[in-house]
Phi, psi and omega in degrees: 000134183289128179299145181279144176297143184299328179291319178294318178297316181301316180298317180294315183288327177297324176296321176297315179302310184295324177295317180290323177295323179295330180271349186291130178294318181291310184290332174294314179293322178296314182298323183270355182076018180279333181290136180291145183306320181291330177287321175300314179302315183292323178296314180291331174297321178290323176300318178300315181295321177295314187294335176297342180250003185297330183299336180293335179295324176297323180297323177299318180294325176294313181299323184273000180290152183287157178292148173299140180093335178253328180253116184295338182251014183302314182296318181294316180299310182296322179299318182287323176297318178298319180297318178296317179295322179298321177296322178298319186280313187277345182275005181052040180296328179294319178296320177295321179296319179294322177297322178295316179299322178299319178296331178279347182105012177258097185276336183230087181300338180296341180273352178290144177234132184289136172286158176306322181294328178290315176299320181296318180291322179299327181269348189299319182293319179295316181294324184284317191252352176289324181305150186296339182275359177257133186277156175296329178298318179294319179298317181293321178296319179296316179298318178297320178298318178298320179298325184288343177293329190309306186302312181291319178298314183293328178299319177296315184297310185288343174273315187288320186296314175290322186290321187246341188234004176068016179269110183242351178246163178080000183280355178303329179304319182275330176294320178297315185287341178300320179276317186296318185290325175295321178292321177301317179301311184301311184289326179291318181293321179291326175296321182296320186260002183291114175067024180232168174244051183298150179285104185298325181298313181293323180292318178296321178299317179296317180295315180296321180297318181290327174300313178298317180300318184292314181291324177296326177304312179300317181292323179293320177296314180301315179297318180296321180291317178295321179295319179295322179294321178297320179295322180293319181293317181288000000 
């Protein structure tokens, strides 16, 4: 099966992203200003804890990459994964994330504790793609799909937080990632399809599943926080 062009794939997956974001309970409430400020703060605190472990997902893709000499795109795949990781490290994204938390009122991120749903999501990629029956191509497609959620998700965040919650500083973290994550998708997908005859159907399924997983993570965290608040009130 002929691999799909990254532009055609991007258009299809972006439609999937926007549809799921429109259905999301958290992003709908955030966009409308219905989510309480303390709940917004707690959700983003969990996002921070997950993202601190996100680099391990790149490691799974490295482990699952084909051997040199057997996989025609191994060098290209590894080069692009390294480039993405280098941007994560040298761009001070962790520092930007901490500045954002400060703007939300979280002065000491070390006191945050991950919810079970956050731990489960952090491990989900490893559990799904580490087993031997899952291909490296699928893992890379899933990672690329997660990256593509960023621009649309971040657009909602940078509009809603100043408009409804008075948060006007620390948003550089999401403004930077709006461009970077779209670029990450492009280079990862092109690395994936470079010189191969990968099964486009399976790759698209993997990307769509990870898009769903990522948006569902936000909703699951939001639900867990609302549930805990209900228990305290009752």
